[in-house]
N, C-alpha and C positions, 0 to 999 in steps of 0.2 A: 228607613229614613236616615238612620245614623250613617250608613255607607254613602248615601247621596250627599249628606252634609259634609262628610270628610272629603269626598271627591270634588264637590262644588266649592266648598270653603265658606259657605254661608247657609242661612236657613232656607227652607223650601219656599217660604213666603217671599224672600228676596229674589229667588229664581223666578217665581211666578210674576212678581212685580216687574222685573227686568224684561221678561218675555212679553208681558202686556205693553210695556213702554215701547219696545221695538216694534211690536205689531201696530200700535197706534201711530208711531212715527212713519212706518212704512205705508200705512193707509193714507195718512196726510200727504206723504210724498207722492203717492200715486194720484190722489185727487188733485193736487196742485200742478203736477206735471202732465196732466191729461192722459193718464193711463200708459205712459211710456216706461215700462219696467227697466229698460237699459238706462234711460236717463235718470231714473230714481236711484238705481245702483251706483251710477257714476257720481251723482250728487252726494250720496251718503258716504261713499268711499273717499271722495275728494274732501268732504267736510271732516271726516275722521283723520285723514292724513294731514290736512291743514292744521287741525287742532293739535294732534300729537307731535308733529314734526316742526311746527313753527310757533304756535301759540303757547304750548306748555313750556318749552325752553325759554321763551320770551318772558312770560310772567314769573317763571321760577327765578330768572336772573334779576328781575325787578324786585321780587320779594326778598331775595338774598341781600341785595343792595340796601333795601329798606331795613332789614334786620340788622345789618352792620351799622347803619346810621342810628337806629333805635338803641343798639347796644352802647354806642358812644354817648348818646344822650342820657342813658340810664347809668352811665359810669362803668360799663363793662365792655370788653371786646366781644364781638358777636360769637366767637368760638368758645368763650369761657363757660365753665359749667362741667357737667358730667358728659364726657364723650363729645363735647362740642355742640350738644343739642340744647343747652341752655336750660336744663331742668334743675330745679333746686330752690334757691333762696328767694328772699323777698325782692331782690333786684331783678331776678328773672321774671317774677310775676308782674312787676311794674313794666318791664320791657315788653312782655307779651301783651299786656293791656294797651300799651302805647301802639304797638304794631297793629293790634286789632282795631283801634280807633282810626287807623288809616286804611286798613284792608277793607273793612266793610263799606265805607262810602266809595272807595275806589272801585271795588267789584260791582257795586250797584250802578255807579256811573258808567263803567265799561259795558255792563249789561244793557243799560238804556241806550248807549251809543250803538251797540251791536244790533239792537232791534230797530232803532230809528235812524241809522247812519245815512240812508239815502236822503232823508228829509233834513237831517242836521247839516249835511254837506251841501245842501241846495237841491230842492226838488226839481225834477225834470219838467219840461214843458208839458208833457203828457199828463203828469200829476196835476199841474195847474189848470189845464184845460178840462180834465175830467172832474176834478173836485170843486173847482171854482174858488178854492181857498188860496190866500197869498202864501208864498213859500218862505218869506223872510223871518217869521218869528221862531222857527224851530231851533236854530243854533242858539239864539239868546235864551230861549226857555230851557234848553238842555243845560246850558252853562249855569243858569239860575238854579235849576234842580241840583246840579253837582255842588254848587256853592252852599246850598241849604243842607245837603247831606253832610258835607264836611263841617259846616258850622254846628249842626246838631251833634255830630259825633265829637267835636271839640268841646262843646259844653258838657256833654255827658262824661267825657274823659276828664275834664277839669274837676267836675263834681266828684267823680270816683277817686281821683288823685287826692283831692282835699280830704275826702272821707278816710282814705287809707292813711294819709299823714296824721290826721287827728287820732285815728285808732292806734298808730304807732306811738304817738306822744302819751297816750293814756296808759300804755303798758309799762 
């Protein structure tokens, strides 16, 4: 087991979990694409390439930009700290908290958009004829959910910031 862990780099449980996840995703792909294994392979490869070559650099740039803004708001440049990673003092913790109060609702909003984007952008005529539901409320509802996610995160962030400031004054 130790040799497998050293070779793989994680626990055996992680390996089994990943293998099961890929098996489940493959099964779902085959079921959705009507038993076309080449089509399934093309979709999985295309999805992996799109994610790794387009999406990861995109949201990495957005996150770095937001970290720079959060560093300025917290009174520190984004590269300050140990080795430019921002580990260390109280200002770094405040900056990380601020970043996370934007990251979490942004990621949840993006995930909702990724799942429901055909409906948010405007459902097709086929959707309207098959479901009998109007297509207009999806964009407004998605925007409302996004606004609520950011509002709740802002309130939680303000409460945490006020609690941290009160704790600093009591020291």
